[in-house]
DRENLORO-133005 format. One record per residue: x, y, z of N, C-alpha, C in turn. Coordinates in steps of 0.05 Angstrom, whole numbers, plus 5000, padded with zeros to 4 digits. Layout:
XYZXYZXYZ
...
//
This chain:
441250545355443850465366443750505397
444450295412444250315441446650465453
446350525479448450685492451150545493
451050275496453550125498455050135471
453550085449454950095423455950375417
454350585425455250855420457750915435
457850835460460250875476462750735465
462250485456464550335444465450465418
463650565402464350705378465950955384
465151105404466651345412469451275421
469651065437472350995447474150925423
473150765404474850695381475550935364
473551105359474051335343475951535356
475651565382477351755397480251645398
480451385402483151265402484451305375
482851265353483951305327484851585323
483151775332483952055329486452115344
486851995367489252055383491751935371
491451705357493851565347494451615318
492551695302492851685273495251855264
495652085277497852255267500552185279
500652005299503151965312504551705307
503151505295504251235294506151195271
506451385252508051335229510751445230
511251685243513951785238514852035251
517152115250519252275254519752525268
521152715257522152945272522353185253
520353365255520453625241521253835262
523753925261524654095283525854355273
525354435248526454685238524654915246
525655125257524155355264523055495239
520555545238519355685215519455985219
520556135200520656425204517956545204
515956405194513256525193511356385212
512356215230510556065247509156245266
506456225269504956405287505656355316
505856565331506356545360503756455374
504056285393501756175409501656335435
499656505437499556685461499356525486
497956295485497656145510500155995518
502155975500504555815506507055995507
506656265507508956435506510856385530
509656315553511356265576512355975579
511755815559512455535560514755485540
517155465551519555435534519555145523
520955105500521154835489522554645508
521854385505523054175521524353975503
526253825513527553615495525553405486
526253275464524553055454524552825474
522252695478522152465496523852235485
524752065503526351835495524751655476
526051555456524751375437522851505418
523151765413521351905395521551785367
519451695356519451585329517451715311
515851895321513752005304513052295311
512752455291511852725294510352805269
507952905272506252955249504753215251
504053325228502653575227500153555209
497953655219495553705204495254005203
496354145183496754435184494154595186
492054515171489554675170487254485175
486554425200484554225206481854285193
480854535195478254585183478254555153
480254665139480354645110480654355101
482354205115482753925108480253765112
478853815134476353665140474253735119
474153985109472354065088472953905063
475553875057476253725033475553435035
475853325059475153045064472153005059
470453185069467553165066466853185036
468253365022467653394993468353144978
470653014985471552774971469652544976
468752515001467052285009464252324997
463352574996460752624984458452575003
456252474992453652445005453652375034
454752145042454652065071455952265090
458052405080459452585097457852835104
455552885090453953115096452653085124
452552845134451352795160453352835183
455852875176457952905196458253195204
459553245227459953515236461353685215
460653945214461554115193464254235197
465354215221467954335227469654125241
472354175240474153995255473654005285
472954245295472454265324469954105332
467854115316465453955323466053665320
467653575301468353295298469953205322
471953365331473553285354471853265379
470053465383468353455407466653205407
465553135384463852905382465352645388
467752615376469252375379470352345408
470952575420472152565447469952565469
467452575462465352575481465152835497
465853055485465853315499463253455492
462353645509459953805503460353945476
458253945460458454065433459154365435
458454485458458954775462461954835460
463654655467466554705467467754695439
466154615419467154595392468154875383
466755085392467555355383470255445395
471155305416473755365429476055245413
475555055396477654925381478255085356
480755155352481655325331482455155306
480655155287481154985263483055105243
484255335249486155455231489055425240
489455295262492155245274492754945273
495154865266495754585263495154405287
494054175281493853955300496653815299
497753755322500353635324500253355337
501953185328502052915340504852815342
505352655363507952535367507652255379
509552085375509451815385512251715393
512351535412514851415420514551115419
516750975413516650685414516750605444
515050415451514750325478515650035480
518049975489518949705492517049535509
516349305499514549125514511649185508
511049395493508249465487507649365458
505149305453504449195426504549405404
504549665411504749875391505950125404
506750315388507850565399505750715415
506650895432504951065448504851345435
502551465435502251715420500551915435
500952175428499252385439498752585417
496452715419495552905399495053175413
495753395399495253655410493453815392
491053895402489054045387489054335398
489554525381489754805390486954915397
486855045420484355175428484855475432
482755635431483055925432484056025459
483155895481484055975507483955725525
486255625533486355385549484855415576
485255645589483955685615480855685612
479955815592477055825588475955545582
477355385566476455115560476254955586
478254975603478154825629475754915645
475155175646472755275661470255155649
469955145622467555035610467154745616
469354595619469154315624468854235653
469654415671469854345700468054505718
466754725708465154895725462254905716
460554975734457755005728456154745729
453554765724451854535726452454325706
453554405683454154205662456954095663
458354135685461154045687461253735685
463153645669463453355665466153255675
468053445681470753365689471653525713
473653415727475153565747477953595737
479253825742481953875734483953785756
485853625749487853535768490553605757
491853815769494453905758496553685762
498253645742500553475745502953645751
504153615774506253805783508653795765
509353565755511853535739511653665712
509253675700509053775673507254015670
505754095691503854315691501454255673
501054005665498653935650496353905669
494054035662491554005677490153755666
490453535681489253285673486253295678
484653225658481653245660480552965667
479552935692478452685700475452695700
474052505688471152515687469852495715
467752645719466352645744464752385747
463852275725462252035726463251845703
463351595709464051405688466951435680
467551375655470251395644470151545618
472451655611472751785585473951595565
473251615539474351425520477351445517
478551675524481451725523482251905546
484851925550485852115570486052395558
485152595573485052875564486553045583
487753255573489153455590489453715575
490153925589490554185577493254295586
494754395566497354525572497554765553
497755005565497755245549495155255534
495355295508492855305492492555055475
493354825487493054575472491354375489
489254265476487854035488489353795479
490453645499492053405494490353155496
490852965477489252715476491252485474
490752285490492452045489490851805500
492051565499490551335509490551315539
492651425552492851405581494151665592
493651715618494951955630497951945628
499151705630502051675628503051775601
501551705580502251805553502052105551
500052225565499752515565502252645577
503052555601505252685615507952625602
508152405587510652345573510952505548
508852525532508952655506507752935505
505952995523504453245522506253495522
508253515540509853755540511353795513
512253585501513653615475511753705454
509253595454507253665434506453965437
505954045461504854315466506954535468
509454465475511454665480513654685458
514254455446516454455426515454445398
513454275392512554245365511254495353
509954665368508854915356510955095343
513555055349515655215338516755095312
515754865304516854735280515754855255
517154815233516254915207513654765199
511754915190509154805182509254725153
508754475146508754385118506354485103
506454455076504354565059502154355054
502854095058500853885051498653875072
496553725066494353695085495253525109
497053345105498153185127501053125119
502853165138505753105133506852965157
508352755152509652595172512552535163
514452555182517152475175517952245194
519352055182520051815196523151795198
524251815221527151795224528151505225
530751475225531951205224530951025246
530751115272529850925293527150805287
525350965276522650855270522750655247
524450715227524650535204525850275213
528050285228529450045236527849895257
526050025271524449905292521749815283
519649955290516949855285516149835256
517150015239516350005211517449745197
520049695201521249455189520149205201
519649205227518448965240515648905228
514049115224511349075213511548965185
513349075169513648985141514548695140
516548615157517448345158515248155168
513748245187511548075198509448025176
508848225160506848185138507947985118
510548005111511647815092511847535104
512447505129512547245142509847105141
507647265144505047145143504347045115
505647155094505147065067506846815060
508646745077510446515071509446265086
510446045078509745795090510845765118
509945565133510845525160513845465163
515045365141517945295142519645525132
518345765126519845995117519946025087
519145815072519145835043516545965034
516646135014514246275005512046074996
509546145002507345984992507346014961
505945824948506045814919505246084907
503146214917502246464906504246694911
506046664930508046874935510646834922
511046604909513746534897514646754877
512946844858513947044839514747304853
513647364876514247614889516547604908
517547354914519547324935522047504930
523347494907525747664904525047964906
522848054895522048334897521648424926
520148254941519548334969522048334986
523748134982526248124998527948364992
528048444966529648674958528448924970
525748954970524549194982525049215012
525048985026525548995055528449075060
530348995043533149075046533349375042
531949485022532049775017530849925040
528549825050527249955072529049975097
530449765103532249765126534649935123
535150035099537550195093536850495089
534450575098533750855095534551025120
535551265115536251445136533651575148
531851645131529351765139527351745116
524851785123522751785103520651995109
519152065089517152275092514552175080
512352215094509652135084507952385083
506652435060504852665058502252575045
500152725051497552685040496552955030
495752965005494553204993491753144982
489853304989487153264980486253494962
485453434938484253624921481653504909
481453484883479153344872479553044875
481952954881482652674887484352664912
485352424919487052394942489752294933
491952424944494652364935496452304959
497352054961499151974983501951944971
503952054985506752044976508451944999
510351774992512351675011515051694997
516951825010519651844999521651775021
523851655013525951565032528651655023
530351735041533051815036534951595045
536551485027538351265034540551345054
541351155070543751205087546151235070
548151365082550751375069552151105070
553951055052555550805054555050605031
553350675012552950494989551450244995
549550255013547950015019545749964999
543849785005541749714985540149954976
539450144994537850374986539450554967
541950614974543650774956543950644929
544350384929544650244904542150254888
539850224901537350234887536850514874
537650724888537150994878538751044853
540950904849542550954825542250734804
541750484813541750254795538950164786
536950254800534250164794533450234766
532350044751531450104724528950274725
529050504712526750684712526150784684
523850874679522950974653520151074655
518851124632516151234632514151004632
511651074629509450884631508450784604
509950834583509050764556508250474553
509750274564508849994561506149944575
505550084596503050064609500750174592
501350404580499350524562498850364537
500750184530500450014506498849764511
497849724535496149494541493349534528
491749324524489149354512487349544527
485649684512483949894523481949784543
481249524541479149414559480349304584
482949354589484149254614482949404637
482149254657481149374682483249414703
485549294698487949334716490449284699
492449434705494949404690497349454709
499549314703501849334720504349344702
506249504710508849534696511049504716
513049334709515349294726517849314708
519749474718522249514704524549394721
526449264708528749154723531049124704
533549144714535849124697536848834697
538548764678539648494675541148414700
542648604711544348544735542548474759
540448624763538648554786537148294781
536448244756535147984751537047754756
539547784749541547574754541847534784
541847744800542147714829539747574841
537347604828534947484839534447194831
536047094811535646824802535946624825
538146624841538346434863536046454883
535046694888532746724906530246594895
529846634869527446504857527746204856
530146104851530545814852530045704880
531045844900530545764928527545754934
526045964925523245974930521745744916
522445684891521145464877521945194889
524445164897525344914909523944864935
523145084949521845054975519044934972
517944934947515244814943515444514939
517844414936518244124930518943984956
517443784963518043634987520943524987
522443595008525143505009527143664993
526043874979527844044963528543914936
530244044921531143944895533943834897
534443604886537243504885538943694869
541643694873543443884860543143894830
542943674817542743674787540243804778
537943734790535443864782535444154789
536544224812536644504820538344664800
540544554791542244694771540844724745
539344524736537844554711535644764713
534244764735532144974739533445254739
535645284754537045534755538045624728
539145434712540145504685537845604667
535545474669533245544652532245824659
532045874685531046144694533146354687
535646294690537846484684537846544654
537446344637537446394608535046564600
532746514611530346674605530746964615
531946994638532447254649534347414632
536447284622538447414605537247494578
535447334568534447384541532247584539
530747634560528647824559529648104564
527848304560528648574563528248684591
528348944594528349074620525649144631
523449054619520849114630518848904622
516748884638514448734629511948874640
509748854624507248974632505048764629
503148774647500948584647498348714653
496148584645493548694650491448484655
489048564662486848384667484348494654
482848314641480248384629478248194639
475648274640473548094648471248144628
470347924615468047944597466147714604
464347654586462347444592463647174598
466047124587467346864592468746854619
469147084631470547094657473147254655
474847224675477347384675479547264658
481047434645483347354628485547554633
487947444638490347614642492147604618
493647814613495447824590497947974598
500147904584502748014591504248084565
505748304565507548364544510248434557
512348304549515048354560516948434538
518848604545520948674526522648434520
523648414495525348194486528148294479
530148174491532948244485534048074462
533647814464534547624443532347424438
530947454416528647294411529246994410
531246914395531946624392532646504419
534346644435535146544461532746524480
530946724478528546724496526746484489
526246434464524646204456525745944466
528445914464529745664473529545644504
529945874517529945874547527245804557
525145904544522445834554521845534551
522745424528522445134525523944974546
526345064552527844934574526444954600
525345194606524045234631521545064634
519945044612517644864612518444574615
520744504604521744224606522344144635
522944334652523544264680521044154694
518744194683516344084695516343774694
518043664677518243374675520343254694
521843424708523743324727522243184749
523142944757521542774776520642924801
522343074815521343204840519243404834
519643564812517643764805515043634795
515343434779512943294769511343174792
512743064811511342944835509843164850
511143394853509843614867507343714853
507543724826505243804810502943594813
503743344812501743134815500343144843
501843204863500643224890498543454891
498943644874496943864872494543784854
494643544844492443454827492343574800
494743624788494943764763496543594742
495943644717497543534695498343774678
500843784670501844004653502643884626
501744004605502443924578502944174561
504544134540505244364522504844274493
504644474476504344424447503844674432
503344654407502744884390499744944391
499045194386496345274385495845424359
493445394347492745534323490845764330
491746004324490046234329489646384303
487346374291486846514266487446814269
488346934248488847224246491047314265
492747124274495047204291497547064280
499247224269501747124257503747044279
505246834273507346754292506846474303
508846374317508646104328507546114356
504946084358503546094384503845824398
504745824423505145584439503045574461
502445334470500445294490501545134514
500945224538501545074562498845024576
498244764580495644694591495944584620
494444694638494344604666491644474670
491644214674489144064676488943934703
486643984716486243864742485443564738
486943394752486443104749485242984774
485743104797484742994822484943214843
483643174865483843374887486643394897
487443624905490143664916490743474938
493143354937494043164957493242884951
491642844929490842574922492542474898
492742214894494342114872493242224845
495142294828494342404801496442314782
496942484762499142434743498142364716
499942254700499442214672497142014668
496841824685494741634681492141704693
492041914708489541994721487542114702
485042074708482942194691482542484699
481642644680481042924687478942934708
479143134724477143164745474443234733
472243124744469643184733468843474740
467043584724466043854730464943864758
465444084772464644104800462244294802
460544234821458244404826458644544853
458044794854458244944879455645064886
455645214907453245344915452445554894
449845614892448945814872450546074875
451546174853453146424854456046384861
456846134867459646084874461346084849
463746184851465646194829467845994833
467745784816469745564819471645584795
474245534800476145534778475545314758
475945364732475445144712477444914716
476644674708478444444712480944454693
480844614672483044644653483544934648
486045014650486845284645489145274624
488945454604491045464584492445724584
495045704580496745944576497745934548
497346154533498346174506500446394505
502646344490504746544488505846554461
507046784454508146834428510547014431
512746944420515247104421515647234394
515847504394516347654370518547864376
519447994355521548194360520648424377
518048484376516948714391515848624418
516348374426515548304453514848014456
514947924482513847664490510947724498
509047594485506247634491505147374503
503547394524502447154536499747224548
498047014550495347054561494446794575
493046824597492046594612489346674623
487546474625484946534637482746394622
480346514624478046384612477946404581
479246604570479346624541482146724533
484146554535486846644530487346724501
485846604482486046674454485346964449
483047044460482247324457484247514472
485147424495487047584510489647624495
490647414482493147434467492847614443
490547584429490147744405489948044413
488548104435488248384443490848504452
492548344465495148454474496948514451
496848344430498448404406497348634390
494648644387493448854371493749134384
493849144411493949394425496449554419
498649424412501149564407500749764384
499149694364498649864341495849974340
494049874358491249954357490350094382
487850054389486650184412487850074438
488750254455490150174479489250344503
490450284526489850444550490550734546
492550784530493251064524491051224511
489051084500486751214487484451254506
484751164531482651204551483251454567
481751664564482451924576482951914606
481251774621481551764650484151634658
484951414644487451274651489851444643
489751554619491951724610492451954629
490352084638490652314656491652224683
490851984692491751894719494651814718
495651714695498451624694500351844685
499352064674501052274663502952394684
502152434710503952564729506252394738
506352134730508351954741511152024731
511352144707513952224698515551994686
518252014687520051824673521951684692
521451684718523151534737521551314751
519951164735518150964746519550684744
519650544766520550264767518150074769
516050174780513650004784511150184782
509150084769506650234767504350044765
502150104779499749944779497350134776
495650074757493150234754490850044755
488750104770486449944773483950114770
481950004756479350134754477349984772
477250054798475749884817472749874811
471550094803468650094798467949924774
469549944752469049784729469649494735
471649444752472449174759470149034775
468949184794466749074809464349024791
463749214773461449174755461848934737
464348884728464848654711464548394726
465448394751465148154768462248094774
460548304773457648274777456148204751
457648154730456348084705455548314688
456748554692456048784676458548904663
459848754645462348864632461749124619
463649314622463349574609461949774627
460549694648459249874666461149984686
460250184702461950304722463250554712
463550754730464751004723467850984723
469151134706472151144707472951264734
474551124749475551214774478151074780
480251144765482850994768484151034795
485350824804487150834828489950764817
491950934823494650894813496550864837
498150654836500250614856502850584840
504950724848507450724833509750754852
512150674842514650704858516950744839
519050884848521350924831523651034848
525651144834528051234848529251464832
530551644847531951864834534751894847
536851884831539551924843539952214852
542052254869542652514878543452694855
542752944857543553134836542253404840
543653614830542653884831541953964860
543653884879543153954906541053794921
539753614907537653444919538953164926
538153054949539252794957537952574940
539252344940538052114927535452044942
533551924927531051864940529751614927
528551454945526751244936523951334942
522051304924519451414928517251224920
514951274931512451124924510151314926
508051254912505751434912503151274907
500951384916498351274910496451504904
495051484882493051694875490351554871
488351654886485751524886483651724877
482151644857480051824846477851854866
476552094866474452154885472151954882
471451884858469151694854469751424868
472251334868472951084882472651124912
473451354922473251404951470251404959
468551534943465751554950464451274949
465151114930463950844928464950674951
467550694958468550544981467050625007
466650885010465150975034462350865034
461050855011458250765009458150465014
459850315000459650025002460649925029
462650055040463849965065462350065090
460350235086458950345109460750495127
462750645115464750785131463450995148
461251105139459951315155457151225162
//
């Protein structure tokens, strides 16, 4: 590795170190009765928070947390520095001798402010050292001196300026804190608050804790979320075809996010990694307060009832009232895919079909993905409220594909849609088929009279979608079952059989990963990434169990606790190690 690439890597790593703890959130300002006194800062009284403060974060035990990170990552991490002090010295381009001056048993502190007109918030990091004066001497005196100390009269920060070249970040010392930021201006703006006020705050128990106040949520957090959603939508503001099913859910989530009073983010590392996010709704009965009381929640039983060979599974719960509210949004999203929109009569028929299906189904649906020699196949099981009405509603919904504007839109995509009955041996019930057949390239003339598209050839190893895809579905009293993909017959049979037979609940790793979720789940996703990759590489059944779980839910106020909206992610250590290995993270 040449000197230029090494320098660039250090600049990026040091900037990440300086910003990572400060870009997300809030204000922890409660005095801890057991907070250790900082001898180097005894004469430095607290200062007010800087204007626009949006982030305050704690890394309570740097050395212990870094040791847990190295253990989770495994093999490649053995080549990294063994202590947080050595890691900081390496990333910041400091002499390795100063690593012993960094106190890995005292919290690293971070804060950030929103900077109008800047592409991102400005942040500063405070790393506790054993003696600030001694650190300055080691860096500025003797033959090995690399910096000169330039006192800032307004803040008393000793700004460290490199004697030669440039430093990857701005450095300074105040009391017993080595301050790190992107620029000297960030140091003088945020440094006094980090070194003089934050050491008095209550120290959290997690490996990393961040609190996000309302200004941060209403400002950069909400803007970033809306920007990500805008990128998923079409240029005219209508969702792209792949985003249509998610449109009501995403819009609802953005409304809840904008109605939070504050949020908290924590990271706990043990044998696995656990990320938690919780939000407290504003007063006044807005979307977040409503979600905390009205959101449909329950346990993960429907997810555990999916077939045992599922490599990914998802569970979504929703109430009839929320589904009814989302019908117009879904109609708008679908109508946006039709050139010129839908005329009122067709729009009303589409809305009526969606509304009827929404009313007739139950309050949850679960889906999964399997991959075998035939390729990927997805399956779904949904709760049924009224079987007869749901069967009729599905037929009405499929019939809307024959409406002229919708049919024309389908033809422009080079597709033909047909429906009928399907015969599946050993499966009782009226199985129906929906066939999507490619008739021509997208944007080219197609339709009923067009010939099916010929088989396509791609580059060796390329994965091309089949020219015909079938969806099979079956409505029974115990659920709506459906499957689509390379082998929908097998997918449908396995989804039905799993209810009484072998299921994900019989897979120890999955059952253990989902057990902590409890009974207030509105959304849950479990993925087996190592087995999924092995299956995609043509080795179904290979790969170690290493589930990744993402979930969200809500809890109303009660027993002295405020209402809360929450989300969590739990990642198995084996998945982290494989990600580090494949991604070349180290």
